[in-house]
C-alpha positions as CSV (number, residue, x, y, z in Angstrom):
1,M,195.3,64.3,68.7
2,K,198.5,65.9,70.0
3,E,196.9,69.4,69.9
4,R,193.8,68.1,71.8
5,A,195.9,66.8,74.7
6,A,197.8,70.0,74.7
7,Q,194.6,72.0,74.9
8,L,193.6,70.0,78.0
9,A,197.0,70.3,79.6
10,A,196.9,74.1,79.1
11,Q,193.8,74.2,81.3
12,L,195.3,72.4,84.3
13,A,197.0,75.4,85.9
14,E,193.9,77.5,85.9
15,R,192.0,74.7,87.6
16,D,194.8,74.2,90.1
17,L,195.6,70.7,88.9
18,D,198.9,69.0,88.3
19,A,197.4,66.2,86.1
20,M,194.2,64.9,84.7
21,L,193.2,61.2,84.7
22,I,190.9,60.4,81.8
23,S,188.7,57.3,82.1
24,A,185.6,58.0,79.9
25,P,186.1,55.9,76.7
26,E,184.9,58.7,74.4
27,N,187.2,61.3,76.0
28,R,190.1,58.8,75.9
29,R,189.4,58.3,72.1
30,Y,189.0,62.1,71.5
31,L,192.3,63.0,73.2
32,S,194.5,60.1,72.1
33,G,192.9,58.3,69.1
34,F,192.9,55.0,71.0
35,T,189.8,53.0,70.3
36,G,190.4,50.0,72.6
37,S,187.9,49.1,75.3
38,A,190.3,49.4,78.3
39,G,192.7,52.1,79.3
40,Y,193.4,55.4,81.1
41,L,195.1,58.6,80.1
42,L,197.2,60.7,82.5
43,I,197.9,64.1,81.1
44,T,200.3,66.7,82.7
45,P,201.8,69.8,81.1
46,E,205.0,67.7,80.4
47,R,203.7,64.2,79.7
48,S,200.8,62.3,78.0
49,V,200.7,58.7,79.1
50,L,198.3,55.9,77.9
51,F,197.9,53.0,80.3
52,T,196.4,49.8,78.9
53,D,196.8,46.0,79.2
54,S,198.6,43.5,77.0
55,R,195.6,43.1,74.7
56,Y,195.9,46.6,73.5
57,T,199.5,47.8,73.7
58,E,200.3,47.3,70.1
59,Q,197.1,48.9,69.0
60,A,197.7,51.8,71.4
61,A,201.2,52.4,70.0
62,N,199.8,52.5,66.5
63,Q,196.8,54.7,67.2
64,S,198.4,57.1,69.8
65,P,201.9,57.9,68.6
66,H,202.0,61.1,70.7
67,F,201.4,59.2,73.9
68,Q,203.8,57.1,76.0
69,V,202.1,53.7,76.1
70,V,202.6,51.8,79.3
71,Q,201.4,48.2,79.8
72,V,199.7,47.5,83.1
73,R,197.8,44.9,85.0
74,A,194.6,45.2,87.0
75,G,194.6,47.4,90.1
76,W,196.0,50.9,90.6
77,D,199.7,50.3,91.2
78,W,200.5,51.8,87.8
79,L,198.9,55.1,88.9
80,L,200.7,55.2,92.2
81,D,204.1,54.5,90.6
82,T,203.5,57.2,88.0
83,L,202.5,59.7,90.6
84,K,205.7,59.0,92.6
85,E,207.8,59.3,89.4
86,T,206.3,62.6,88.3
87,G,205.8,64.2,91.7
88,V,202.2,65.0,90.8
89,R,200.1,66.0,93.8
90,R,196.6,67.3,92.7
91,I,195.1,64.8,90.2
92,G,191.8,65.6,88.5
93,F,189.5,62.7,87.7
94,E,186.3,62.4,85.7
95,S,183.7,62.3,88.5
96,E,180.9,61.3,86.2
97,N,182.8,58.2,85.0
98,I,184.9,56.9,87.8
99,T,182.9,54.6,90.2
100,V,182.7,55.3,93.9
101,G,184.5,51.9,94.5
102,S,187.4,52.9,92.3
103,Y,187.7,56.3,93.9
104,N,187.7,54.8,97.4
105,R,190.4,52.2,96.4
106,V,192.7,54.9,95.0
107,L,192.1,57.2,97.9
108,E,192.9,54.4,100.4
109,A,196.1,53.5,98.5
110,L,197.3,57.1,98.5
111,K,196.7,57.3,102.3
112,E,198.7,54.1,102.9
113,D,201.7,55.2,100.9
114,E,203.8,57.6,102.8
115,A,205.4,59.0,99.6
116,L,201.9,59.9,98.3
117,S,200.3,61.1,101.5
118,Q,200.2,64.7,100.2
119,A,198.5,63.6,96.9
120,S,194.8,64.3,96.4
121,L,192.1,63.4,94.0
122,V,190.0,66.3,92.7
123,A,186.6,65.7,91.2
124,T,186.0,67.4,87.8
125,A,183.2,67.3,85.3
126,G,182.9,68.4,81.7
127,I,186.5,69.5,80.9
128,T,187.1,67.3,77.9
129,E,183.4,67.5,76.9
130,E,183.8,71.2,76.5
131,L,186.7,70.7,74.1
132,R,184.5,68.2,72.1
133,I,181.6,70.6,71.7
134,L,183.0,72.3,68.6
135,K,183.8,69.8,65.8
136,D,186.9,70.0,63.6
137,G,187.0,69.1,59.9
138,E,187.9,65.4,60.4
139,E,185.1,65.0,63.0
140,L,182.6,66.6,60.6
141,T,183.7,64.2,57.9
142,Q,183.0,61.2,60.0
143,L,179.7,62.6,61.3
144,Q,178.5,63.2,57.7
145,K,179.4,59.6,56.8
146,A,177.3,58.4,59.7
147,I,174.5,60.7,58.8
148,D,174.6,59.6,55.1
149,A,174.4,55.9,56.2
150,S,171.2,56.5,58.2
151,D,169.7,58.8,55.6
152,K,170.2,56.3,52.8
153,A,168.8,53.5,55.0
154,M,165.7,55.5,55.8
155,E,165.2,56.4,52.1
156,A,165.7,52.8,51.0
157,V,163.6,51.0,53.7
158,C,160.6,53.3,54.2
159,P,159.0,52.5,50.8
160,T,159.2,48.8,51.6
161,I,157.2,49.0,54.8
162,A,153.9,47.2,54.4
163,A,150.9,46.5,56.6
164,G,151.3,43.2,58.3
165,M,155.0,43.7,59.1
166,T,156.0,43.9,62.7
167,E,158.0,46.7,64.4
168,K,160.9,44.3,65.0
169,E,161.0,43.5,61.2
170,V,161.2,47.1,60.3
171,A,163.9,47.8,62.9
172,W,166.0,44.9,61.6
173,K,165.7,46.0,58.0
174,M,166.8,49.5,59.0
175,E,169.8,48.2,60.9
176,V,170.9,45.9,58.0
177,A,170.5,48.8,55.5
178,M,172.6,51.2,57.7
179,R,175.4,48.5,57.7
180,E,175.1,48.1,53.9
181,F,175.4,51.9,53.5
182,G,178.6,52.1,55.4
183,A,177.9,52.1,59.1
184,D,180.3,50.4,61.4
185,C,177.4,49.7,63.8
186,I,174.3,51.3,65.0
187,S,174.7,54.3,67.4
188,F,171.7,53.3,69.7
189,D,168.9,50.8,69.8
190,T,166.6,51.5,66.9
191,I,163.1,52.7,67.7
192,V,160.1,51.7,65.6
193,A,156.8,52.7,67.3
194,A,153.6,52.0,65.3
195,G,150.1,53.1,66.0
196,P,149.4,53.7,69.8
197,N,153.0,52.7,70.6
198,G,154.1,56.0,69.0
199,A,152.8,57.8,72.1
200,M,155.8,56.4,73.9
201,A,158.8,58.5,72.7
202,H,161.3,55.7,73.3
203,H,159.2,52.6,72.6
204,H,161.2,49.4,72.1
205,P,160.3,47.5,68.9
206,S,157.9,44.7,69.5
207,D,155.8,42.1,67.6
208,Y,153.1,44.7,67.1
209,V,151.7,44.3,63.6
210,I,151.7,47.5,61.6
211,Q,148.3,48.6,60.3
212,A,147.5,50.8,57.2
213,G,146.8,54.4,58.0
214,E,148.5,54.6,61.4
215,P,151.7,56.7,62.2
216,I,155.0,54.9,62.5
217,V,157.8,56.7,64.4
218,I,161.3,55.5,63.3
219,D,164.3,56.8,65.3
220,M,167.7,55.4,64.5
221,G,171.3,56.1,64.0
222,A,174.5,54.9,62.5
223,Q,178.1,55.0,63.8
224,V,181.1,55.6,61.5
225,G,184.6,56.1,62.8
226,G,183.2,56.4,66.3
227,Y,180.9,59.3,65.4
228,C,177.1,58.9,65.7
229,S,174.1,60.0,63.7
230,D,170.5,60.3,64.9
231,I,167.4,60.7,62.7
232,T,163.7,60.4,63.2
233,R,161.0,60.2,60.6
234,T,157.3,59.5,61.0
235,V,155.6,57.7,58.1
236,V,152.3,56.0,57.3
237,V,151.5,52.9,55.2
238,G,148.8,53.8,52.8
239,E,146.8,57.0,53.2
240,P,147.2,59.1,56.3
241,D,144.0,60.4,58.0
242,E,143.1,64.0,58.8
243,M,144.5,63.7,62.4
244,F,147.9,62.6,61.0
245,H,148.0,65.6,58.6
246,K,147.2,67.9,61.4
247,I,149.7,66.7,63.9
248,Y,152.4,66.2,61.3
249,G,151.9,69.7,60.0
250,I,152.3,71.2,63.5
251,V,155.5,69.2,64.3
252,L,157.1,69.9,60.9
253,G,156.3,73.6,61.3
254,A,157.8,73.6,64.8
255,Q,161.0,71.9,63.5
256,L,161.4,74.2,60.5
257,T,160.8,77.3,62.7
258,A,163.7,76.3,64.9
259,I,166.0,75.4,62.0
260,H,165.4,78.6,60.1
261,T,165.4,80.9,63.2
262,V,168.2,79.7,65.5
263,R,171.3,81.9,65.5
264,P,174.6,81.9,67.5
265,G,174.2,83.5,70.8
266,L,170.8,82.0,71.6
267,T,170.8,79.7,74.6
268,G,169.7,76.1,74.4
269,E,166.6,77.2,76.3
270,E,165.8,79.9,73.7
271,C,166.3,77.5,70.8
272,D,164.0,75.0,72.5
273,A,161.4,77.6,72.9
274,L,161.4,78.4,69.1
275,S,159.7,75.0,68.5
276,R,157.9,74.6,71.8
277,D,156.0,77.8,71.3
278,V,154.7,76.6,68.0
279,I,153.4,73.4,69.5
280,T,152.0,75.1,72.6
281,E,150.1,77.7,70.5
282,A,148.6,74.8,68.5
283,G,147.3,73.4,71.8
284,Y,149.6,70.5,72.2
285,G,152.2,71.9,74.6
286,D,151.5,69.2,77.2
287,N,152.1,66.5,74.6
288,F,155.7,67.6,73.9
289,G,157.6,66.4,77.0
290,H,161.2,66.0,75.9
291,S,163.8,68.5,75.0
292,L,164.1,69.9,71.4
293,G,167.6,68.5,70.8
294,H,171.1,67.6,71.9
295,G,174.6,67.6,70.6
296,V,175.9,64.6,68.6
297,G,179.4,63.3,68.2
298,L,181.4,60.5,69.8
299,V,178.3,60.0,72.0
300,V,174.8,60.2,70.5
301,H,173.7,62.5,73.3
302,E,176.3,65.1,74.3
303,K,176.7,68.9,74.7
304,P,175.2,71.3,73.7
305,W,171.9,70.7,75.4
306,V,169.0,72.3,73.4
307,S,166.5,72.1,76.2
308,A,164.4,74.2,78.6
309,R,167.4,73.9,81.0
310,G,170.1,74.8,78.5
311,K,171.6,78.0,79.8
312,D,174.7,78.0,77.7
313,A,174.9,80.1,74.5
314,L,175.0,78.2,71.2
315,Q,178.1,78.8,69.1
316,A,178.9,78.6,65.4
317,G,180.5,75.2,64.8
318,M,178.1,73.3,67.1
319,V,176.3,70.2,65.8
320,F,173.0,69.3,67.4
321,T,169.6,67.7,66.7
322,V,166.3,69.5,66.2
323,E,163.5,67.0,67.1
324,P,160.1,68.2,68.2
325,G,157.3,65.8,68.8
326,I,153.7,65.4,69.8
327,Y,152.5,62.2,71.6
328,L,148.9,61.3,72.1
329,T,147.9,58.4,74.2
330,G,145.7,55.9,72.3
331,W,146.5,57.4,68.9
332,G,150.3,57.5,68.6
333,G,152.9,60.2,67.9
334,V,154.8,62.2,65.4
335,R,158.5,63.2,65.8
336,I,160.8,64.6,63.1
337,E,164.5,64.9,63.7
338,D,167.5,66.2,61.8
339,I,171.0,67.0,62.7
340,V,172.1,70.6,61.9
341,I,175.4,72.5,62.1
342,L,175.2,76.0,63.4
343,G,177.0,78.7,61.3
344,E,177.4,82.4,61.7
345,E,174.2,83.0,59.7
346,G,172.1,80.2,61.1
347,A,171.6,76.4,61.0
348,T,172.3,74.1,58.0
349,P,170.7,70.6,58.1
350,L,173.2,67.8,57.6
351,S,170.4,65.2,57.4
352,K,169.0,64.9,53.9
353,A,166.4,62.1,54.0
354,G,163.1,63.1,52.7
355,K,160.2,64.1,55.1
């Protein structure tokens, strides 16, 4: 954790900042190790301070030994006092996390305090997220535990799904199984979309009764040590029909093409095209509306973006999903998703559940 905060501090000068205020929970955890639900970090080249309230000061001291822990109350006096003490003038803040209301209150307080009249708030975006994009060994360990929990749940529950069960029943069985296989919690609301509901990529499980022979899209994830997994499988109770075999074959071919072909240096857009071209050539390009994938870590959707708008080059060490799909109104859908890690020679799937 100490090294991560130091990496951030080293970037301040080149961004013309004296300090960085961290408010996003996942960034706070990444930089300090603190897992409490309330707190801010202020990082300068000389100091790393964690501000939190009385509920969390002992926890913060245990989890963040390299940070100075300061107990605070509601409001922004703690920030103003620290700025006066340190002489900081240009303070970067996470513009995609701080609310407009909070920004305005701090700005007004700075204007009203003569000693801080020269201080300014500087909007930033993506600084810590860029540090998080390459996973270290400990992060990969936690990620694999989360992936294993959802893999094992998928393998255990799918054979028990029967005609007559509802989508909600399947979702609950999956969530219980992930807990039993080591998950701290689920990483997002489980999707179970049977029959025509599968045409909606993010259908919420309902009381719809599963029928034999229709596709069932199951998308779920576990969280372990703060790190998330994300897996999708499409299954059928009983015998699949010809249409299912056709659509499933196209989607599986599209997924495997991307997994086997992606290399460092390709952009997210180029990786997306590896799968999209397969589906388009099969005549279903208009039925694949979402991106091919996304990074996974402390947040279930994070950089890198493997999409038609992903202009950044993929690098060895990045972890992301590969999840093409085809969705047909009135029939249903097929999506297959694995998490992969990109190496110098290509991608290696971290998800192991059978397809």
